[in-house]
VEXDREN-2710 file (C-alpha; in Angstrom, 1 decimal):
% VEXDREN-2710
k/r/px/py/pz
1/MET/106.7/128.4/154.6
2/SER/108.4/125.6/153.1
3/SER/110.9/128.5/150.5
4/PRO/113.2/131.4/151.9
5/VAL/112.5/134.3/151.3
6/LEU/115.3/136.0/149.6
7/HIS/116.2/139.8/150.2
8/ASP/119.4/140.6/147.6
9/LEU/121.6/143.6/149.6
10/HIS/124.6/142.8/147.8
11/PRO/126.6/146.0/147.8
12/PRO/127.6/147.0/144.2
13/VAL/130.8/146.8/142.0
14/ALA/131.5/149.8/142.2
15/ASP/131.8/149.4/145.9
16/LEU/134.1/146.4/146.0
17/ARG/135.9/148.0/143.1
18/ARG/136.7/151.1/145.1
19/GLU/137.6/149.2/148.7
20/VAL/140.1/146.6/146.6
21/LEU/142.0/149.6/145.4
22/THR/142.2/151.0/148.9
23/GLY/143.6/148.3/150.1
24/LEU/145.9/147.7/147.0
25/GLU/147.4/151.0/146.8
26/ALA/148.0/150.9/151.1
27/ASN/151.2/150.5/152.6
28/PRO/151.3/147.8/154.0
29/LYS/148.5/146.1/151.0
30/TRP/145.6/144.5/152.5
31/LEU/142.4/142.8/151.1
32/THR/138.8/142.6/153.2
33/PRO/138.5/138.8/154.3
34/MET/134.8/139.4/152.8
35/LEU/136.4/138.6/149.9
36/PHE/136.7/134.9/150.3
37/TYR/133.0/134.1/150.1
38/ASP/132.3/134.0/146.3
39/ALA/130.4/130.3/145.4
40/ARG/134.3/129.0/145.4
41/GLY/135.6/130.1/148.0
42/SER/132.4/129.5/150.8
43/HIS/132.9/125.6/149.3
44/LEU/136.4/125.5/149.7
45/PHE/136.1/127.0/153.4
46/ASP/133.5/124.1/154.3
47/ALA/136.3/122.1/153.3
48/ILE/138.4/123.5/155.6
49/THR/136.2/122.9/158.5
50/ALA/136.5/119.6/157.8
51/LEU/140.3/119.4/158.2
52/PRO/142.0/117.4/160.8
53/GLU/144.3/120.8/161.7
54/TYR/141.1/122.9/161.6
55/TYR/139.8/122.2/165.4
56/PRO/137.5/125.5/165.6
57/THR/134.3/123.8/164.0
58/ARG/134.0/119.9/165.2
59/THR/135.1/122.0/168.3
60/GLU/132.0/124.3/168.3
61/ILE/129.9/122.0/167.4
62/GLY/130.4/119.6/170.2
63/ILE/130.0/123.0/172.7
64/LEU/126.3/123.5/170.9
65/ARG/125.6/119.6/171.4
66/ASP/126.1/119.9/174.7
67/CYS/124.6/123.3/175.7
68/ARG/121.5/123.0/173.7
69/ASP/119.3/121.6/175.9
70/GLU/120.3/124.4/178.1
71/LEU/119.9/127.4/175.7
72/THR/116.2/126.0/174.7
73/GLU/115.4/126.5/178.6
74/LEU/117.1/130.2/179.0
75/LEU/116.2/131.5/175.4
76/GLY/112.5/130.6/175.6
77/PRO/109.8/129.9/173.1
78/GLY/109.6/132.3/169.6
79/ALA/113.2/132.9/169.2
80/VAL/114.1/134.3/166.1
81/LEU/117.1/133.6/165.2
82/VAL/119.6/135.7/163.3
83/GLU/123.0/134.4/162.1
84/PRO/125.3/136.5/160.4
85/GLY/128.0/134.5/158.4
86/GLY/124.8/131.9/157.9
87/GLY/127.5/129.6/155.8
88/ASN/125.9/126.3/155.4
89/GLY/123.8/126.8/158.3
90/ILE/125.2/123.2/159.8
91/LYS/125.2/124.9/163.6
92/ALA/121.6/126.4/163.1
93/ARG/120.3/123.7/162.6
94/LEU/121.6/122.0/165.6
95/LEU/119.7/124.8/167.4
96/LEU/116.5/124.7/165.2
97/ASP/116.6/121.0/166.0
98/VAL/115.8/121.8/169.8
99/LEU/114.9/125.9/169.6
100/ASP/111.0/126.5/169.5
101/ALA/111.7/129.4/166.8
102/MET/109.6/131.1/164.6
103/ALA/112.3/132.3/162.2
104/TYR/115.9/132.1/160.8
105/VAL/117.4/134.8/159.0
106/PRO/121.0/133.5/157.6
107/ILE/122.8/136.7/156.3
108/ASP/126.0/136.4/154.3
109/ILE/127.9/137.3/151.3
110/ALA/127.8/134.7/148.9
111/ARG/124.6/135.0/147.4
112/GLN/123.8/131.7/145.6
113/HIS/125.4/129.4/148.3
114/LEU/123.5/130.8/150.9
115/PHE/119.9/130.9/148.8
116/ASN/121.3/127.1/148.7
117/ALA/121.4/126.6/152.1
118/ALA/118.4/128.4/152.8
119/ALA/116.4/126.6/150.7
120/GLY/117.5/123.1/152.2
121/LEU/116.6/124.8/155.8
122/ALA/112.9/126.1/154.4
123/ALA/112.5/122.6/153.5
124/ASP/113.6/120.6/156.5
125/TYR/112.3/123.1/159.3
126/PRO/109.0/124.2/157.6
127/GLU/107.0/125.5/160.7
128/ILE/109.8/128.0/160.3
129/GLU/110.2/131.3/158.6
130/VAL/113.5/131.7/156.6
131/HIS/114.3/135.0/155.5
132/ALA/117.9/134.7/153.6
133/VAL/119.7/138.2/153.5
134/CYS/122.5/138.5/151.0
135/ALA/124.6/141.5/152.4
136/ASP/127.7/142.4/153.5
137/PHE/127.3/141.8/157.5
138/SER/130.2/144.0/158.3
139/ARG/128.0/147.3/157.4
140/PRO/125.1/148.9/158.8
141/LEU/121.6/146.8/157.7
142/GLN/118.2/146.5/158.1
143/LEU/116.5/143.2/158.5
144/PRO/113.5/142.6/157.0
145/ASP/110.0/142.9/158.5
146/LEU/109.9/139.5/160.9
147/PRO/107.5/137.7/163.7
148/ARG/107.1/139.2/166.9
149/GLY/106.8/138.4/170.1
150/GLY/110.1/136.1/170.7
151/ARG/113.1/137.0/171.6
152/ARG/115.5/138.1/168.9
153/VAL/118.9/135.9/169.1
154/ALA/121.9/136.8/167.0
155/PHE/124.1/133.8/166.6
156/PHE/127.6/134.4/165.2
157/PRO/129.3/131.6/165.9
158/GLY/132.5/130.6/163.8
159/SER/134.9/133.0/165.8
160/SER/134.2/134.9/162.9
161/ILE/133.9/137.6/165.5
162/GLY/138.2/136.9/165.3
163/ASN/138.3/138.6/162.2
164/PHE/137.2/141.9/162.8
165/GLU/140.0/144.8/164.7
166/PRO/139.3/145.0/168.2
167/ALA/137.6/148.5/167.8
168/ALA/135.2/147.4/164.7
169/ALA/134.4/144.2/166.7
170/VAL/133.0/146.4/169.2
171/GLU/131.3/148.1/166.2
172/LEU/130.0/144.7/164.9
173/LEU/128.3/143.8/168.6
174/SER/127.6/147.1/169.3
175/ARG/125.2/146.8/165.6
176/LEU/123.9/143.2/166.6
177/ALA/122.5/144.5/169.5
178/GLY/120.5/147.2/167.9
179/LEU/119.8/144.3/165.7
180/VAL/117.9/142.2/168.7
181/GLY/116.9/145.3/170.8
182/PRO/116.0/145.3/174.6
183/GLY/115.6/141.7/175.9
184/GLY/117.3/139.9/173.3
185/ALA/120.6/137.7/172.7
186/LEU/123.9/137.3/171.6
187/LEU/125.4/133.6/171.1
188/VAL/128.6/133.9/169.7
189/GLY/131.6/131.7/169.6
190/ALA/135.4/132.6/170.1
191/ASP/138.6/131.1/169.4
192/LEU/140.8/130.9/172.7
193/VAL/144.4/131.6/172.8
194/LYS/146.5/128.9/172.4
195/ASP/150.1/127.6/171.1
196/SER/151.4/128.6/168.0
197/ALA/152.0/125.6/166.6
198/ARG/148.0/124.4/166.9
199/LEU/147.0/127.9/165.7
200/GLU/149.2/128.3/162.5
201/ALA/148.7/124.4/161.7
202/ALA/145.3/125.4/161.5
203/TYR/145.3/128.1/159.2
204/ASP/147.9/126.2/156.8
205/ASP/147.1/122.8/156.4
206/VAL/149.5/120.4/154.9
207/GLN/146.7/119.5/152.1
208/GLY/146.5/123.5/151.1
209/VAL/143.1/124.0/151.1
210/THR/143.8/126.8/152.9
211/ALA/146.4/128.2/150.6
212/ALA/143.5/127.1/148.1
213/PHE/141.3/129.7/149.5
214/ASN/143.6/132.6/150.3
215/LEU/144.5/132.5/146.7
216/ASN/141.3/132.1/145.0
217/VAL/140.4/135.8/146.3
218/LEU/142.9/136.9/143.2
219/ALA/140.9/134.6/141.0
220/ARG/137.9/136.6/142.0
221/LEU/139.1/140.3/141.1
222/ASN/140.7/138.5/138.0
223/ARG/137.0/137.5/137.3
224/GLU/135.2/140.1/138.4
225/LEU/136.9/143.8/138.4
226/ASP/139.3/142.3/135.2
227/THR/143.1/142.2/137.2
228/ASP/146.0/140.6/136.0
229/PHE/147.0/138.5/138.8
230/ASP/149.0/135.9/138.1
231/LEU/148.5/133.5/141.4
232/ALA/151.2/131.2/140.2
233/ARG/153.5/134.6/141.6
234/PHE/151.7/134.6/144.5
235/ALA/152.2/132.2/147.8
236/HIS/149.8/131.8/151.2
237/HIS/151.4/132.6/154.3
238/ALA/149.8/131.9/157.9
239/ARG/151.5/133.3/161.1
240/TYR/150.6/134.5/164.7
241/ASP/151.6/137.5/166.4
242/ARG/151.6/136.6/170.0
243/GLU/152.0/139.8/171.1
244/ALA/148.2/141.1/168.8
245/GLN/147.3/137.4/169.7
246/ARG/146.0/137.2/166.4
247/VAL/147.0/134.9/163.2
248/GLU/147.5/136.5/159.8
249/MET/147.4/135.7/156.8
250/HIS/148.8/136.7/153.7
251/LEU/149.6/136.4/150.2
252/VAL/153.3/136.9/149.4
253/SER/154.6/137.8/145.8
254/GLN/157.2/135.6/145.2
255/VAL/158.4/138.0/142.5
256/ALA/158.7/141.9/141.9
257/GLN/155.7/142.5/139.2
258/ARG/152.6/145.2/138.2
259/VAL/149.1/144.3/138.7
260/SER/147.2/146.5/136.8
261/LEU/143.3/147.1/138.3
262/ASP/141.2/149.8/135.6
263/ASP/143.9/152.4/134.8
264/ARG/145.6/152.0/138.0
265/GLU/148.8/149.8/137.9
266/ILE/149.8/148.2/141.5
267/VAL/153.6/147.9/142.2
268/PHE/154.4/144.8/144.3
269/ASP/158.6/143.8/146.1
270/ALA/159.7/140.3/145.8
271/GLY/158.5/139.3/149.1
272/GLU/156.0/142.1/149.8
273/SER/152.6/140.6/150.7
274/ILE/148.6/141.3/150.9
275/HIS/147.0/141.2/154.2
276/THR/144.5/139.3/153.5
277/GLU/142.6/138.2/156.9
278/SER/143.6/138.6/160.5
279/ALA/142.2/135.8/163.5
280/TYR/142.0/137.4/166.8
281/LYS/142.1/134.8/169.4
282/TYR/141.0/135.8/173.1
283/THR/141.1/135.1/176.8
284/PRO/137.2/133.9/178.4
285/ALA/138.1/137.4/180.5
286/GLY/138.9/139.1/177.3
287/PHE/136.3/138.4/174.8
288/ARG/133.5/138.9/177.7
289/GLU/135.1/143.0/178.5
290/LEU/134.6/143.6/174.4
291/ALA/130.7/142.6/174.8
292/THR/130.5/144.4/177.3
293/LYS/132.3/147.5/175.7
294/ALA/129.1/146.6/172.9
295/GLY/126.4/146.8/175.2
296/PHE/125.7/143.0/176.4
297/GLU/125.6/141.6/179.5
298/PRO/127.4/138.0/180.6
299/TRP/125.0/135.8/180.6
300/ARG/126.4/132.1/180.8
301/GLU/129.7/130.3/178.6
302/TRP/130.5/127.0/177.4
303/LEU/133.7/125.8/176.9
304/ASP/135.5/122.8/175.8
305/PRO/137.4/120.4/178.0
306/GLU/140.5/121.2/176.6
307/GLU/139.8/124.5/176.5
308/LEU/140.5/125.6/173.1
309/PHE/137.0/127.3/172.1
310/ALA/134.1/129.2/173.8
311/VAL/130.4/129.7/173.5
312/PHE/129.1/132.5/174.9
313/LEU/125.5/133.4/175.5
314/PHE/124.9/137.6/176.4
315/SER/121.9/139.2/177.6
316/CYS/121.2/142.9/175.5
END
């Protein structure tokens, strides 16, 4: 197979409009982090991963390089790799270079970014079936027909699991357990608890790339839902909540203002914020407990020398 099969399950605009209204009319206001990943947002996130302050990507890649031969032995031949939030596929390539995989299934909300990455992977790994699924992986979904016989492996790198509230994280991992089935596995990255200065710098870089990434959510709403956000009237803010063990990203209204969406008017006080993302940090024991609640059993784990990040392998 030299070209990917695209399965477009993208949610309709009406669903997006409903969810945005729910968040903006709440107190405090919030927006789902899934809104980050339109085409521009996906490119901005790729740029974030290369920033000097943003340690998670390079640290996780180092761990995966070090452990991938061991992973090959543990997972065995004929694996089917399912990656929620497939992104640019760089981390999947590290595994596909060594795994005897039958199929690779990236799942991502950014359709064109997903398809471009999947096309490159299909061309570079012609012996592997590539099925690109455009969907919101935070919601229930059904995988396309896939080759049978090998172990199904959910590959969830990047500490994306940290974007979910703990109960929602357990629910998502439970769905992944259902997708891989008995005998399947979960390979997942998790960012670890560390000092607040390092965490806040990772989410508020000096070049302003993360700020542009956050503000792009409002630009997307203006384009897709015909809202009238003035981006110059909002500022990016990131802070670490030590008690909750999470970094929060906000868009803070710099003035009192009103924004329209359909026939609704969203009122902002000066200093009021929209909570756009939480990024939970874990201890290794805490993350093992989370995955166990979802039906997985600890199998193996790897940490970098500084213990900034961990990659866990669980069995189902």
